[in-house]
N, C-alpha and C positions, 0 to 999 in steps of 0.2 A: 432611498438607497443611493449613495454617490460612487460612481464607478472610478471617479478621479484617484489615480495611485498616490498615496500620500509621501511626501519627503523621506519618510522612515521606512516605507515599503519598498520604495525604488531603491534606496541604499542597502537595503536587505537583500535585494535581488541581485543588485550590483556585486555586493561583497561574495556573496553564496557562489554566484557565476564565476568569480574570480579564483576562487578556490578549486571549483571543480575544473575550469580551464586551464589551471597549472598541472592537472594531471592529464586532462584531453582525452578524446574519444578513443585513443589508440591504447591508453590504458584501461579503459572498460573493455575492449574488444579483447583484450589479452587475458584479462580476468575471467570473462564470460567464456571464451573458449577452453581455457584451462580448468573451469568450474572452481576457482578460487576467490574466497571473498575479497572485498574490496577495502581490506582493513586500514590501509594507508588514507584513503580518502575519508574514509568514516572519521578516523582519528583526528585529521586534519580539520574536519568542519566541526568535531566536538570541541577541539581546543580553542575555536573560535566562537563557541557558544551556539551553534545553530542546531546541532542534533536535538537539542533541548530548548527550543525556542518556545515551545507552547509549554513546558513546565513552570509551575510557579515560582516566582522570584525567591520565595522563602526556602526553595528547597535548591536553589542554584541554577533555575532555569531562567529564561528570557521572559516569562510572565507574558507571553503573547497567548494567540488563539490559533484557530484551525486556519484562518487566513494566513497568518504568518508561517505556519507550518506547510501549508499548501505552496507558499512561494519558494521555500527550502526545496520542496520535492520538485516544483516544477523548474527551477533555476539549475537545479544539478542536472536535471534531464535534459535540459536546452543546451547543455555543454556536452552532451553524448555521455554522461555519466549518471544514469539512474539509480537510485537505492531503494531495493524493494523492500529492504529491512525498515526503513522510515515508516513505511505504512503499518507495519506490526508491532514494531518496539516503540516508535514514538506517538503515532496516531492512536492505536488502540490501548496497549498495554499501559503506558503513561498517563494516557488519558482517564482511563478506568481506575487506575492507582489514585491519581489526584482526586476524583470525584466520589470514590467509595471506600478506598482505604482507610486504615485506623492511622492516627498520628505516627505509631511505631513503623509501621509499614511504609508510610510515606519517608519518613526520616532515613530509613533503612534503603529503600530504592530509588526514590526520586532524583536524589544528588548523582547517582551513578548513572541513570537514565540521561539526565540532564548533559553530564560531561561526556556521555558516549563511551565511558568505561564500562557500563554495564549493558546488557541487552535483555529484554523479557521478550517472547515470542508468543504469539497467541495460538492456542491449540484448541480449535472447535470442531474442524471438519473430521468426519468418519465416512469409512467406506460404504456404509449401507444407509446413512442418512440423508446425503446430498446436501440440498438447499433446506430440507424441513427439519429445522431443529427440534421439533417435538419429538423426533425419532431418535436423538442421542442416546445411545445405549452405555456410554462410559458411567460408571455410577461412583459415587463417594458416601461411604456409609458409615456411620459414626460409631465409634468403638471408644469407650471411655471419655477421655479427654482429646481424642485425636480422631481422624477421618481415614479410611482405607480405599484408595481407588483401584479399580479395576475396569479394564476397557482398551480401547485401541483409538489412537488418532492417524490422520491420514493426511497426506500433503501439508506437512507443517513446514515452513521455511525457516532455514538458519539456527537448527536447533544446536549444530556443532559450534555455532558463534556465541550462544546465549548462556546466561547465568540460569534462569528459570524459565518456566512457561507457564502462562497463565491459562489454566485448563477449565474449560467448561464440562460441568458433570451434571449428572441426575441424581437427585438427592430426595426423590419422592415424587408423587403425583397428586393433582388437586382433585377436586370433587367431580371433575368432568373426565378425570384421566389423562390428562395432559401433564406434560413433564414440569415438575419443579425443578429448576436448575440453579447451580450455586458454583462459583468461581474460586479455583485455588490457584495459589502460587507454589508450583512444585520445582524445587532445584533440578537440574537438568542431570546432577549425578546423584539423585535419590536413589536409595537401594530399591530393587524392584521395576525401575524405569529402565528401559532399553530403547534404544534408536537405531532403526534400520534404513541405511541410505536408499532412497527412491531414486533410481535413475531416470533422467527425464531427457528428451531430445532437444529440447529448447536451451540453447547455449545462454545460460545466465549464472552469475558468480554464485548467487544464494541456493545452496543445495536443499534438497527435499528431502523428507523423513518420515516413516511410520513409527509412530510411538505407540509401545506395549507397556501398559500399567498393570503389573503383576503383584497385587497387593502392596501397592506403594503406600505407605503410612506418612503422613502429613499431620502437624499440629493444628489444633483449632486456631491457632494466631496466623495460620495461613489461608484462612477463609477472607475473602473478599468480601465487606458488606456483610448484610444477614443472609443466613441460610435460606435457600427457597427464591430468593429476589434475583437470581441470575439472570432471567429473561430480561429484565428491565435494565440491568448493567450491560448484557449485551447489546441490545439496541441503542444503548448510549454510544457504544463503541462503533456500532456498524457505519453510522452516516460519516464519522471521520476517516474510517477506511475507505469508503466511496468516494470522498472528496480528494483524498491525497493520491488514491490511485487517479483520479480524473486528471489532476494536478500533474502527475507525472506523465501521463498519456499528452497531456497538451504540451508539456515539455519535450516529447519524444517527436511530436509532430513539427513543432517549431525547430528542433534541431534538423531533422530530415529536410524541410523545405528551405532552410537557410543554407545548408550544405550542397543542395541542390541546384538551388539558384545560382551559387557561384560557381558551380561545375559546368552548369549548361550555358553560362555566359561566356566561356572560355573555349568549351569544348567544340571544335569548328569541324564541320563535315560540308563538302561542296561549297567552301569559302563564305558559310554562313554560321554564326554560332547557333547550336541546336535549339536554344532557349528563345530564338525569335521566331520558331515555327509554332502557329497555334494549336496545332495537334499536340504538345506538348506543354506549351505554356498555359492553356486554358486549364488542362488537367492539374497543374500545380496551383494555379490560381483558385480554382474551384476546391482545392485541399485545403489552401490557405483560409479561404472563408470559413470553412467547417471548423477547422482548429479554433480560429477566434471566436466563433460562436461558443463552442465547448468552453472556451477560457472565461467567458462572461458567464455561464451557469455555473462553473466551477466556483467562480468569484461570490455568485449569490448564493449558492448552498453552503459555501464556508462563512459568509457574513450572517446569514441566518442560525446557524448553528451556533456561533460565538455569541449571540443575543439571546439564545435560549428559545427562539422563534422554531416552530415545527420545520423541520429540513428535511424530512424523509424522501419527499417529491423531488425537491430541486436537487438532492445528493443522488439519487437514482438516475435522474435525468442527465445530470452532468456526467457521471461515470458512463452511461451509455453513450450520449454524445462523443466524448472525449476518446475513449476507445475507438469508435468507429472512424473518429477523424483522424487518429495516429495511424492507424492501421491503412488508410486510404493514401495519407502523407507518405507513409513508408513504402508503400507499394509504389506509388507513382515515384517516389526517390529511386527505386531500385530500377524501375524501368527505364526511367531516364538516364541512368548510369550504365544501361545496356549490361554488358559481360562484366563491368566494373562493379555492378551492384551486388556480385556475389565475390567480390575480391575480400579478404581478409584486412588489406590497407585500407578499404572505405568504410569497414565496420558497420553496414547497414542490416545484415542480416540478423546478427544478434538483438538488435534494437525491435526489429520488425516481430522477431519471437517474442520480445516481452511485449509489444503492444498485442499481440494475438493472445498472450496470456491472460492480459487484463480485458480482453473480451469476454473473457470466462470467470475471472476471478476479480474481485472479492465476491461478485455476485453475476450470475450469467446473464447476458444480455435478454434472455427469454423470461427470466424472472423478473427482470426490470421492466419488460413489457407488459409482463402479468400485473405489475404493482400500478403502473400507469393505467392500464384498462380497467383496474378496480377501484382506484382510489381517485385517480384523476377525472376519468370518464365516467365512474359509477356503472360499469357494466357489471355482468354477474360474474363472482369468482369462477375460475376456470378450472381450479385445481384443489 
């Protein structure tokens, strides 16, 4: 594995960073504080072809992979403008459609996802299932040539911005009683589907929703792949979600440390810049080391996924390491800014809130530790 960044990747990082920098962290802070979507930034990135960098070229995308999408996620966050919907619309939904969708489904949805004109959010979480996908209770029952969906989804991001949701449902059980899952594309304005805003205290632009499926009828043409094969499809999408989440966290860490290094180099107390004190500089240096280590694991995970090599271990480790590193970097940044760390002008608290969210989603740190204990260390399963 060669960690040398190619000229193409460097150019991609620079170009994406330039677009995000033209909006600036103040733009994100305003959007986050008012809970308004970052539509203008999304459209600007889409116009340049960066939203669909991982969509096949045949459908108007960049033809890249998870490495390239990770660069887009990291580069926007490194300018103080992270985009949460890149994780669910580009990383999961577009990837699943490209891998498992029919030709008709790809032709209908992927060009719009590639350009940023369309968004498809991912709906898997339920109030009573937590991290246990086998306990999903939202059902899709076959009725003639269609399916009827009943149930509830929880903490679904960006439904108000999306054209459709990629919904994970239960369509039966296997011989061991485990759920057979199936995925459906459901229009957000489908009859019987209602969305209730779920207020959260974290200031982020993307709003959260509870979805209610009350006899939502969809045609068989909305089934993604084969009925009952949803578990395999879901796991195909989980690694990209973890990697893009990790890339976003790396970007947040890099932004926080760059901003703080600049601030503490000029902030003078008792005739000396505060950045010259080891009590502060060592904390920032340690945070920098952790961010860069997380970046390496994130790159490794994306590289493995793009080559079809098992990437579960690396993806989970990258997500864990990056979230921890981002929180440490932002906490050090806030502390270094003193009272200014809480100022809207400096925009650190919304980014800390997003980093804290990434410690829980798309998979909690505890479940990552469970995975590593069981699969990497060979310890007995604890749950």
